[in-house]
Structures are given as C-alpha cells and as structure tokens.
C-alpha positions as CSV (number, residue, x, y, z in Angstrom):
1,M,15.3,-19.7,-29.4
2,G,17.5,-22.7,-29.7
3,R,17.1,-26.0,-27.7
4,D,20.0,-25.2,-25.3
5,D,18.6,-21.6,-24.8
6,A,15.2,-23.0,-24.1
7,R,16.6,-25.5,-21.5
8,R,18.5,-22.7,-19.8
9,Y,15.4,-20.5,-19.7
10,D,13.3,-23.3,-18.4
11,L,15.9,-24.1,-15.7
12,Q,16.1,-20.4,-14.7
13,R,12.3,-20.0,-14.6
14,R,12.0,-23.1,-12.4
15,Q,14.6,-21.8,-10.1
16,E,12.7,-18.4,-9.9
17,L,9.4,-20.2,-9.3
18,S,11.1,-22.3,-6.5
19,L,12.5,-19.2,-4.9
20,D,9.2,-17.4,-5.1
21,H,7.4,-20.4,-3.7
22,R,9.6,-20.2,-0.6
23,W,9.0,-16.5,-0.3
24,S,5.3,-16.9,-1.0
25,R,5.0,-19.6,1.7
26,R,6.9,-17.8,4.4
27,D,7.9,-14.3,3.3
28,R,9.2,-13.2,6.7
29,G,6.5,-15.0,8.6
30,L,5.4,-12.0,10.6
31,I,1.9,-12.1,9.1
32,K,1.1,-15.8,8.7
33,D,-2.3,-15.2,7.1
34,P,-3.8,-11.8,6.1
35,H,-7.2,-13.1,7.2
36,E,-5.9,-13.8,10.8
37,P,-7.3,-11.3,13.4
38,V,-4.7,-8.7,14.2
39,R,-5.3,-9.3,17.9
40,A,-3.6,-12.7,17.5
41,T,-0.2,-11.1,17.2
42,V,-0.8,-7.5,18.3
43,D,-2.3,-7.2,21.8
44,D,-2.0,-3.6,22.8
45,G,-5.7,-2.9,23.6
46,G,-6.4,-1.5,20.1
47,F,-8.1,-4.6,18.9
48,D,-10.2,-5.6,21.9
49,P,-13.9,-6.7,21.9
50,P,-16.7,-6.1,21.3
51,H,-16.0,-4.6,17.8
52,N,-12.3,-4.4,17.0
53,D,-11.4,-8.0,17.9
54,A,-12.8,-9.2,14.5
55,I,-10.5,-7.0,12.4
56,T,-7.9,-8.8,10.3
57,W,-4.8,-7.6,8.5
58,H,-6.8,-8.0,5.3
59,H,-9.5,-5.6,6.5
60,L,-6.9,-2.9,7.5
61,L,-5.0,-3.3,4.2
62,Q,-8.3,-3.0,2.1
63,Q,-9.7,-0.1,4.2
64,T,-12.7,-2.3,5.3
65,S,-11.8,-2.6,9.0
66,E,-14.3,-0.2,10.4
67,W,-11.8,0.2,13.3
68,E,-13.2,2.3,16.1
69,G,-11.2,4.3,18.5
70,V,-8.9,7.3,19.1
71,L,-5.3,7.3,18.0
72,W,-2.8,10.1,18.5
73,D,-5.7,12.3,19.8
74,K,-7.6,11.7,16.6
75,P,-10.9,9.7,16.6
76,D,-11.7,7.5,13.6
77,A,-14.9,9.5,13.3
78,I,-12.9,12.4,12.0
79,D,-12.5,10.6,8.6
80,R,-15.9,8.9,8.5
81,N,-18.0,9.7,5.4
82,R,-14.9,10.7,3.5
83,S,-15.1,11.0,-0.2
84,A,-12.0,9.5,-2.0
85,G,-11.1,8.0,-5.3
86,G,-14.1,9.5,-7.0
87,R,-16.4,7.7,-4.7
88,P,-18.9,10.2,-3.3
89,S,-20.0,10.2,0.3
90,G,-23.6,10.3,1.4
91,A,-22.9,12.8,4.3
92,P,-20.4,15.5,5.2
93,K,-16.9,14.2,6.1
94,G,-16.6,13.8,9.9
95,S,-20.3,13.4,10.5
96,H,-21.8,10.4,12.3
97,R,-22.2,7.1,10.5
98,D,-23.1,3.9,12.2
99,L,-20.3,1.4,11.9
100,R,-20.7,-1.9,10.1
101,R,-19.0,-5.2,11.0
102,P,-15.4,-5.4,9.9
103,G,-15.2,-6.4,6.3
104,E,-18.7,-5.1,5.4
105,F,-18.0,-1.4,4.4
106,W,-15.2,0.3,2.4
107,E,-14.1,3.8,3.5
108,Y,-10.8,5.6,3.1
109,N,-9.8,6.6,6.6
110,D,-6.3,7.9,7.6
111,V,-6.8,7.2,11.3
112,R,-7.2,3.5,10.4
113,V,-4.2,3.6,8.1
114,N,-2.2,5.0,11.1
115,R,-3.6,2.2,13.3
116,L,-2.2,-0.3,10.7
117,S,1.1,1.5,10.9
118,L,1.2,1.1,14.7
119,A,0.2,-2.5,14.5
120,L,3.1,-3.2,12.0
121,L,5.5,-1.3,14.3
122,R,4.6,-3.6,17.2
123,L,4.9,-6.6,14.9
124,W,8.4,-5.7,13.6
125,R,9.5,-4.1,16.9
126,R,11.6,-1.8,14.8
127,P,10.8,1.7,13.4
128,L,9.2,1.2,10.0
129,P,11.5,3.7,8.2
130,E,14.4,1.5,9.3
131,V,12.7,-1.6,7.9
132,F,11.7,0.2,4.6
133,R,15.3,1.6,4.2
134,E,16.9,-1.8,4.8
135,L,14.5,-4.0,2.7
136,V,13.5,-1.7,-0.1
137,M,15.1,1.7,-0.4
138,D,18.7,0.8,-0.1
139,P,18.4,-2.3,-2.4
140,I,16.8,-0.2,-5.2
141,G,19.5,2.5,-4.9
142,A,17.2,5.2,-3.6
143,S,18.7,8.5,-2.6
144,P,19.7,9.0,1.0
145,G,17.5,12.1,1.5
146,W,14.1,10.5,1.7
147,E,12.3,10.8,5.1
148,W,9.2,9.2,6.8
149,H,7.7,10.9,9.9
150,G,4.9,10.5,12.3
151,Y,3.4,13.1,14.7
152,R,5.0,14.8,17.7
153,N,2.9,12.6,20.0
154,S,3.0,9.3,18.1
155,Y,5.8,7.6,20.1
156,V,5.6,4.2,21.9
157,A,8.1,2.3,24.0
158,I,9.1,-1.1,22.6
159,D,11.8,-3.2,24.2
160,G,12.9,-0.2,26.2
161,R,13.3,2.0,23.1
162,Q,11.2,5.0,22.2
163,M,10.0,4.6,18.6
164,Q,7.9,6.9,16.5
165,S,4.8,5.3,14.8
166,V,4.9,6.9,11.3
167,S,1.8,8.1,9.5
168,G,0.4,6.7,6.3
169,G,0.1,10.2,4.7
170,G,0.4,13.9,5.3
171,H,-3.2,14.4,6.3
172,W,-2.3,15.9,9.7
173,G,1.4,16.3,9.2
174,G,4.1,13.6,9.0
175,G,4.2,11.3,6.0
176,V,6.8,10.4,3.4
177,F,9.1,13.0,1.9
178,I,10.5,11.5,-1.3
179,S,11.9,12.5,-4.7
180,A,10.2,11.6,-8.0
181,R,13.2,9.5,-8.9
182,D,12.8,7.4,-5.8
183,Q,9.0,7.0,-6.4
184,A,9.8,5.8,-9.9
185,R,12.3,3.2,-8.6
186,I,9.7,1.8,-6.2
187,G,7.3,1.7,-9.1
188,L,9.9,-0.1,-11.3
189,M,10.4,-2.7,-8.6
190,L,6.7,-3.4,-8.5
191,L,6.5,-3.5,-12.3
192,R,9.2,-6.2,-12.2
193,R,7.0,-8.2,-9.9
194,G,9.1,-7.6,-6.8
195,L,12.5,-8.1,-8.4
196,W,15.4,-5.6,-8.5
197,G,17.9,-7.1,-10.9
198,S,18.2,-10.7,-9.7
199,R,17.3,-9.9,-6.1
200,R,13.8,-10.6,-4.9
201,L,12.6,-7.8,-2.5
202,L,8.9,-8.7,-2.5
203,S,7.1,-11.9,-3.2
204,E,4.8,-12.2,-6.2
205,T,2.1,-13.6,-3.8
206,W,2.0,-10.2,-1.9
207,I,1.9,-8.3,-5.2
208,D,-1.0,-10.4,-6.4
209,R,-2.8,-9.7,-3.1
210,M,-2.1,-6.0,-3.4
211,L,-3.7,-6.0,-6.9
212,Q,-6.8,-8.0,-5.9
213,P,-9.8,-5.7,-6.2
214,C,-11.8,-5.2,-3.0
215,P,-15.3,-6.7,-3.4
216,L,-16.8,-3.6,-1.8
217,Y,-14.8,-1.1,-4.0
218,A,-13.1,-2.6,-7.1
219,N,-10.8,0.3,-7.5
220,Y,-8.8,-0.5,-4.4
221,G,-6.5,-3.3,-3.4
222,Y,-4.0,-3.5,-0.5
223,L,-3.4,0.3,0.0
224,W,-3.0,0.8,-3.8
225,W,-5.6,2.2,-6.2
226,L,-6.6,0.0,-9.1
227,N,-8.0,0.9,-12.5
228,T,-10.6,-1.8,-12.6
229,G,-13.0,-1.3,-15.5
230,R,-10.8,1.8,-16.3
231,A,-13.0,3.6,-13.8
232,L,-10.3,5.9,-12.4
233,Y,-8.5,6.8,-15.6
234,P,-10.2,5.7,-18.9
235,S,-7.2,6.3,-21.1
236,A,-4.9,4.0,-19.0
237,S,-4.9,0.3,-19.3
238,E,-7.1,-1.7,-16.9
239,A,-3.9,-3.3,-15.5
240,S,-2.7,0.0,-14.2
241,Y,-2.4,0.7,-10.5
242,Y,-1.5,3.8,-8.5
243,A,-0.1,5.4,-5.4
244,R,-2.2,8.6,-5.2
245,G,-1.7,11.5,-2.9
246,A,-3.2,14.9,-2.2
247,G,-2.0,17.8,-4.3
248,G,-1.9,16.0,-7.6
249,N,0.9,13.5,-6.8
250,L,0.8,10.1,-8.3
251,T,2.9,7.0,-9.1
252,W,1.5,5.1,-12.1
253,V,2.5,1.5,-12.8
254,D,1.2,0.0,-16.0
255,P,2.4,-3.6,-16.6
256,A,0.4,-3.9,-19.8
257,N,2.6,-1.2,-21.5
258,D,5.7,-1.5,-19.4
259,I,5.3,2.0,-18.1
260,V,6.2,3.6,-14.7
261,G,5.2,7.3,-14.5
262,V,5.4,9.8,-11.7
263,L,3.3,13.0,-11.7
264,R,4.0,15.7,-9.1
265,W,1.7,18.6,-8.3
266,T,-0.4,17.9,-11.4
267,D,-4.0,19.0,-11.9
268,P,-5.9,15.8,-11.3
269,A,-8.2,16.7,-14.2
270,A,-5.1,16.5,-16.5
271,M,-3.8,13.1,-15.4
272,D,-5.9,11.0,-17.7
273,G,-4.7,13.0,-20.6
274,V,-1.0,12.5,-19.6
275,M,-1.6,8.7,-19.5
276,K,-3.3,8.8,-22.9
277,L,-0.3,10.6,-24.4
278,A,2.2,8.3,-22.7
279,T,0.4,5.1,-23.7
280,A,0.2,6.3,-27.3
281,A,3.9,7.2,-27.4
282,V,4.9,3.8,-26.1
283,G,2.7,2.1,-28.7
284,S,3.9,4.3,-31.6
C-alpha cells in the first residue's frame, strides 16, 4: 500500500469510526442504557413490583429476566424448566420452579421473548414489522414476501391505532416467515458489522453487546446463540454465532472464516458436519 493509499484508508477509517461513535452513543436513543429498568420507559403494568420492576432490557435480551406473569393467555410458567441449546433441565418443561431475582438465572422462555416484543412495540409506538422492514429488510434488498405475525389475541391500542404485538418465534403460532436468501442477507449485514455497502444499519456497539456471552450461560448473547468454547458446534470456529429455530433451521455467521450459511429443515445432528465441510472448503 502506497503512502497516499494509506492516508486515504486512514481518513476513511477515521470517518467510519466517527460515524460509528455517533451511532454507538445515541443509536436511536429509545433505549438509553440496556441496564436501565424497562419500567422507566414502558409503564403498562407488566413491570410492576414486587418482582418485575427490577427487570432491565439487558435481562430480557439475555433471557435472564425471570419475568413473571401471563401474556396473551399464556403464563410464563408454561416455559419454565425448558431445555434448550443443549442445556438440560432438571425437571419437566412447564413444571413449577421457584423464580430467582432478575439476572440470576438463565432460561429460554418464549413468553418472556414475547414480553420483550410487546415492550419494544410500546417503545417504538409502531408495529415492529414496519420498523424491521424500513430499517433492515428494505435496505438489504430483501424480497417483498417475508411476513412477521403475532397471535389472534395479541393486539394493543397505541395512539388510537390497533397494533399486533408479534411473537418471537412460532412456538404457539405466529413468528417470521422468511426465505433462505433473506436470512442470508441479514447474516451478511451482521458479518459486515452492521454495514450494507456504505450504509450503516446497526451500530457496532450493539453487535458487540449481542455477541457478549451471558455469564450464566456462555453460549447465549442478546437473542443470538454463541459458540463459546465450541460447545454448540465443535467443528465451527469459536467466533461463530447463530439464529436457531425449531425444525432444523439455522442462520450461521462465522466472522473468522467470512462465512454466512443458512440451513433449512436440516437434521440437527448433521449441522456440525455441514459446518466442518464448509470451513474446510473455504480454507482449501
């Protein structure tokens, strides 16, 4: 690299860092601090004392909230003692478990994911599919046919408008309906650290937070699965992270090898072998 090229690269990088600093500092300002109690900005009765008032956005995003209540006719207890991500449960799913304080216990619980979705809806005051389409899916050139649904009873009135609170997954219906191509485009945006071309869609600060292992379960970050210690998939790099769904559906992002992979309706037992072959092919 010549001196002039180096200067141009240095100037471009400083401009990128300056831009990301502004995004990192403010993003859109809706969540000022992930460790702030949700109740500070969402006061709908779902985060009242004596237990739920201590829940932060960080807790909800890391699945450590221990939120207690009923949402869309489903109690949080329906998903207590749930085994997920290869982490066994000590009791049958849906059986009683005494709650811990928020931040003291990790458990994958779709009722609590849906409570996060409702909190974000109240924060944005816009349907989340509209927000996702405008800020992510349209900029990355996603197909127009993707859909995101909630349940038949998951509607709330905000500013005089009926809005559906969408679900985090298809556990009880609803969820995202999306093509493998669109999954790969989302993965590519994340692989590029929030950039699509020259346009920043997501700050690097939030990506770093997303990939920070939960102290209570190192293979989970902010709603994404991590491969810390190669515990989930031994043949993939430790830098890999995943969106994992029931039925053998997976988006795999591997920054170490510049890989984005999408697996659909794949035998979970075969996934590690696919990653082994893909990693070897890239390295060959």
